[in-house]
MARTOR-482889 format. One record per atom (N, C-alpha, C): x, y, z. Coordinates in nm, 3 decimals. Example, Ala and Ser with C-alpha at 12.3 -4.5 7.8 and 13.67 -1.06 7.14 Angstrom:
2
[node [1.319; -0.569; 0.780]],
[node [1.230; -0.450; 0.780]],
[node [1.320; -0.330; 0.780]],
[node [1.285; -0.225; 0.708]],
[node [1.367; -0.106; 0.714]],
[node [1.290; 0.003; 0.787]],
***
This chain:
97
[node [0.077; -0.112; 0.005]],
[node [0.001; -0.026; 0.017]],
[node [0.068; 0.116; -0.003]],
[node [0.181; 0.150; 0.082]],
[node [0.287; 0.251; 0.118]],
[node [0.326; 0.277; -0.044]],
[node [0.357; 0.160; -0.134]],
[node [0.471; 0.185; -0.233]],
[node [0.347; 0.256; -0.357]],
[node [0.234; 0.177; -0.358]],
[node [0.121; 0.258; -0.443]],
[node [0.121; 0.398; -0.406]],
[node [0.071; 0.436; -0.248]],
[node [0.066; 0.555; -0.245]],
[node [0.182; 0.636; -0.258]],
[node [0.316; 0.611; -0.230]],
[node [0.423; 0.680; -0.280]],
[node [0.418; 0.687; -0.410]],
[node [0.383; 0.581; -0.511]],
[node [0.420; 0.626; -0.681]],
[node [0.291; 0.726; -0.715]],
[node [0.195; 0.737; -0.634]],
[node [0.063; 0.821; -0.670]],
[node [0.111; 0.976; -0.653]],
[node [0.169; 0.968; -0.547]],
[node [0.207; 1.075; -0.499]],
[node [0.320; 1.141; -0.618]],
[node [0.399; 1.104; -0.615]],
[node [0.485; 1.103; -0.713]],
[node [0.460; 1.154; -0.861]],
[node [0.376; 1.071; -0.910]],
[node [0.286; 1.103; -1.048]],
[node [0.235; 1.235; -1.060]],
[node [0.126; 1.224; -0.950]],
[node [0.098; 1.395; -0.919]],
[node [0.189; 1.466; -0.920]],
[node [0.274; 1.475; -0.847]],
[node [0.380; 1.564; -0.835]],
[node [0.473; 1.588; -0.987]],
[node [0.476; 1.502; -1.050]],
[node [0.548; 1.513; -1.191]],
[node [0.444; 1.587; -1.271]],
[node [0.354; 1.548; -1.239]],
[node [0.206; 1.632; -1.357]],
[node [0.204; 1.756; -1.352]],
[node [0.195; 1.805; -1.188]],
[node [0.170; 1.952; -1.180]],
[node [0.297; 2.008; -1.205]],
[node [0.449; 1.955; -1.214]],
[node [0.544; 2.023; -1.270]],
[node [0.514; 2.061; -1.412]],
[node [0.529; 1.956; -1.487]],
[node [0.481; 1.931; -1.642]],
[node [0.379; 2.048; -1.674]],
[node [0.247; 2.096; -1.590]],
[node [0.147; 2.155; -1.606]],
[node [0.215; 2.282; -1.599]],
[node [0.243; 2.339; -1.473]],
[node [0.339; 2.484; -1.436]],
[node [0.438; 2.495; -1.564]],
[node [0.527; 2.415; -1.577]],
[node [0.615; 2.412; -1.699]],
[node [0.559; 2.461; -1.832]],
[node [0.426; 2.401; -1.889]],
[node [0.379; 2.450; -1.980]],
[node [0.315; 2.601; -1.977]],
[node [0.282; 2.602; -1.851]],
[node [0.229; 2.733; -1.865]],
[node [0.304; 2.859; -1.832]],
[node [0.437; 2.831; -1.813]],
[node [0.556; 2.949; -1.806]],
[node [0.611; 2.934; -1.959]],
[node [0.600; 2.834; -2.063]],
[node [0.641; 2.820; -2.139]],
[node [0.559; 2.890; -2.259]],
[node [0.441; 2.931; -2.193]],
[node [0.345; 2.955; -2.301]],
[node [0.294; 3.093; -2.274]],
[node [0.381; 3.132; -2.191]],
[node [0.397; 3.275; -2.153]],
[node [0.231; 3.311; -2.004]],
[node [0.177; 3.207; -2.011]],
[node [0.062; 3.252; -1.916]],
[node [0.089; 3.235; -1.787]],
[node [0.188; 3.258; -1.729]],
[node [0.248; 3.243; -1.615]],
[node [0.333; 3.328; -1.579]],
[node [0.361; 3.404; -1.562]],
[node [0.460; 3.550; -1.533]],
[node [0.525; 3.504; -1.385]],
[node [0.642; 3.501; -1.369]],
[node [0.719; 3.519; -1.246]],
[node [0.729; 3.353; -1.221]],
[node [0.697; 3.276; -1.289]],
[node [0.742; 3.118; -1.220]],
[node [0.840; 3.100; -1.244]],
[node [0.911; 2.989; -1.163]],
[node [1.028; 2.985; -1.177]],
[node [1.038; 2.823; -1.231]],
[node [1.116; 2.810; -1.316]],
[node [1.115; 2.659; -1.410]],
[node [1.222; 2.552; -1.321]],
[node [1.181; 2.464; -1.325]],
[node [1.257; 2.377; -1.243]],
[node [1.314; 2.275; -1.372]],
[node [1.399; 2.240; -1.325]],
[node [1.475; 2.129; -1.427]],
[node [1.446; 1.978; -1.401]],
[node [1.410; 1.914; -1.448]],
[node [1.388; 1.778; -1.383]],
[node [1.481; 1.670; -1.437]],
[node [1.541; 1.610; -1.379]],
[node [1.643; 1.464; -1.415]],
[node [1.612; 1.361; -1.392]],
[node [1.634; 1.256; -1.426]],
[node [1.598; 1.092; -1.390]],
[node [1.699; 1.002; -1.411]],
[node [1.738; 0.918; -1.347]],
[node [1.858; 0.822; -1.331]],
[node [1.804; 0.700; -1.285]],
[node [1.741; 0.616; -1.415]],
[node [1.703; 0.509; -1.402]],
[node [1.757; 0.367; -1.399]],
[node [1.672; 0.273; -1.328]],
[node [1.773; 0.133; -1.357]],
[node [1.621; 0.054; -1.361]],
[node [1.519; 0.066; -1.431]],
[node [1.390; 0.025; -1.468]],
[node [1.412; -0.130; -1.470]],
[node [1.536; -0.178; -1.570]],
[node [1.575; -0.278; -1.644]],
[node [1.626; -0.379; -1.523]],
[node [1.705; -0.350; -1.438]],
[node [1.728; -0.396; -1.280]],
[node [1.611; -0.423; -1.210]],
[node [1.567; -0.299; -1.165]],
[node [1.457; -0.341; -1.058]],
[node [1.294; -0.465; -1.139]],
[node [1.315; -0.450; -1.249]],
[node [1.192; -0.538; -1.310]],
[node [1.243; -0.662; -1.272]],
[node [1.389; -0.691; -1.279]],
[node [1.404; -0.845; -1.272]],
[node [1.409; -0.870; -1.118]],
[node [1.371; -0.819; -1.040]],
[node [1.413; -0.806; -0.905]],
[node [1.284; -0.913; -0.840]],
[node [1.271; -0.963; -0.765]],
[node [1.175; -1.020; -0.689]],
[node [1.087; -0.925; -0.606]],
[node [0.968; -0.960; -0.549]],
[node [0.876; -0.906; -0.479]],
[node [0.960; -0.896; -0.337]],
[node [0.983; -1.022; -0.301]],
[node [1.033; -1.001; -0.176]],
[node [1.174; -0.940; -0.157]],
[node [1.255; -0.933; -0.260]],
[node [1.352; -0.842; -0.238]],
[node [1.363; -0.684; -0.186]],
[node [1.232; -0.654; -0.144]],
[node [1.204; -0.523; -0.087]],
[node [1.242; -0.529; 0.058]],
[node [1.253; -0.672; 0.087]],
[node [1.259; -0.689; 0.260]],
[node [1.420; -0.741; 0.289]],
[node [1.497; -0.767; 0.182]],
[node [1.634; -0.770; 0.141]],
[node [1.729; -0.699; 0.198]],
[node [1.767; -0.678; 0.315]],
[node [1.838; -0.600; 0.376]],
[node [1.994; -0.658; 0.412]],
[node [2.048; -0.777; 0.340]],
[node [2.178; -0.802; 0.366]],
[node [2.283; -0.698; 0.290]],
[node [2.408; -0.705; 0.356]],
[node [2.500; -0.611; 0.299]],
[node [2.545; -0.651; 0.155]],
[node [2.564; -0.765; 0.103]],
[node [2.564; -0.807; -0.029]],
[node [2.466; -0.765; -0.127]],
[node [2.367; -0.778; -0.082]],
[node [2.236; -0.711; -0.185]],
[node [2.278; -0.555; -0.199]],
[node [2.261; -0.491; -0.050]],
[node [2.253; -0.315; -0.068]],
[node [2.368; -0.310; -0.116]],
[node [2.526; -0.365; -0.152]],
[node [2.646; -0.312; -0.193]],
[node [2.626; -0.321; -0.335]],
[node [2.526; -0.468; -0.381]],
[node [2.524; -0.456; -0.497]],
[node [2.408; -0.337; -0.573]],
[node [2.304; -0.304; -0.488]],
[node [2.249; -0.220; -0.533]],
[node [2.333; -0.075; -0.551]],
[node [2.383; -0.050; -0.457]],
[node [2.492; 0.068; -0.466]],
[node [2.563; 0.083; -0.566]],
[node [2.618; -0.028; -0.603]],
[node [2.709; -0.047; -0.723]],
[node [2.651; 0.006; -0.867]],
[node [2.527; -0.069; -0.895]],
[node [2.459; -0.048; -1.001]],
[node [2.414; 0.126; -0.977]],
[node [2.382; 0.161; -0.882]],
[node [2.367; 0.307; -0.887]],
[node [2.457; 0.420; -0.944]],
[node [2.580; 0.355; -0.854]],
[node [2.680; 0.431; -0.916]],
[node [2.728; 0.462; -1.064]],
[node [2.700; 0.320; -1.126]],
[node [2.697; 0.307; -1.256]],
[node [2.636; 0.330; -1.320]],
[node [2.492; 0.387; -1.308]],
[node [2.385; 0.426; -1.394]],
[node [2.412; 0.613; -1.336]],
[node [2.453; 0.660; -1.254]],
[node [2.485; 0.769; -1.228]],
[node [2.601; 0.801; -1.319]],
[node [2.709; 0.738; -1.300]],
[node [2.803; 0.793; -1.362]],
[node [2.760; 0.767; -1.544]],
[node [2.715; 0.669; -1.568]],
[node [2.666; 0.711; -1.716]],
[node [2.567; 0.801; -1.715]],
[node [2.479; 0.829; -1.651]],
[node [2.397; 0.952; -1.699]],
[node [2.493; 1.069; -1.670]],
[node [2.589; 1.094; -1.590]],
[node [2.659; 1.214; -1.573]],
[node [2.748; 1.256; -1.713]],
[node [2.803; 1.126; -1.754]],
[node [2.894; 1.139; -1.902]],
[node [2.764; 1.159; -2.007]],
[node [2.667; 1.115; -2.011]],
[node [2.566; 1.172; -2.116]],
[node [2.492; 1.319; -2.060]],
[node [2.487; 1.369; -1.959]],
[node [2.373; 1.477; -1.942]],
[node [2.429; 1.575; -1.844]],
[node [2.566; 1.606; -1.847]],
[node [2.610; 1.690; -1.728]],
[node [2.585; 1.827; -1.776]],
[node [2.632; 1.835; -1.906]],
[node [2.598; 1.998; -1.983]],
[node [2.411; 2.036; -1.956]],
[node [2.337; 1.971; -1.931]],
[node [2.216; 1.964; -1.906]],
[node [2.191; 2.040; -1.792]],
[node [2.268; 1.991; -1.657]],
[node [2.235; 2.025; -1.548]],
[node [2.233; 2.207; -1.532]],
[node [2.100; 2.231; -1.500]],
[node [2.090; 2.401; -1.479]],
[node [2.050; 2.455; -1.600]],
[node [2.033; 2.395; -1.692]],
[node [1.997; 2.432; -1.837]],
[node [1.895; 2.375; -1.853]],
[node [1.863; 2.266; -1.896]],
[node [1.726; 2.208; -1.947]],
[node [1.720; 2.062; -1.871]],
[node [1.606; 2.005; -1.858]],
[node [1.548; 1.885; -1.799]],
[node [1.615; 1.785; -1.872]],
[node [1.634; 1.683; -1.869]],
[node [1.708; 1.536; -1.895]],
[node [1.586; 1.461; -1.908]],
[node [1.475; 1.488; -1.863]],
[node [1.354; 1.410; -1.873]],
[node [1.214; 1.489; -1.949]],
[node [1.163; 1.416; -2.044]],
[node [1.042; 1.453; -2.086]],
[node [0.918; 1.412; -2.007]],
[node [0.900; 1.511; -1.897]],
[node [0.778; 1.491; -1.808]],
[node [0.660; 1.462; -1.870]],
[node [0.590; 1.514; -1.974]],
[node [0.447; 1.456; -2.042]],
[node [0.468; 1.325; -2.082]],
[node [0.562; 1.266; -2.168]],
[node [0.584; 1.158; -2.201]],
[node [0.599; 1.072; -2.083]],
[node [0.669; 1.102; -1.983]],
[node [0.697; 0.987; -1.863]],
[node [0.621; 0.979; -1.799]],
[node [0.528; 1.079; -1.746]],
[node [0.431; 1.099; -1.657]],
[node [0.289; 1.144; -1.665]],
[node [0.245; 1.188; -1.795]],
[node [0.107; 1.244; -1.824]],
[node [0.035; 1.127; -1.917]],
***
């Protein structure tokens, strides 16, 4: 239940950010501050894990996830570093709306 609640809250927030960004882009909202959103994903890894992995707190498993996270972050930075503070690296409408 917590996972569903978290996911729905995240989706709602991302849709709101996409909506406000469109208002700013269309000139319908003056004084609005644009937010640049970035996303580092590992859905291919997560989808392969069993549901019980959420309860796996062993050091070996956590270190494995940490290493995957570092690899993904390094790859993301290599391809998107120049976008930080300039533009979003994720299409919010395509991803969340």
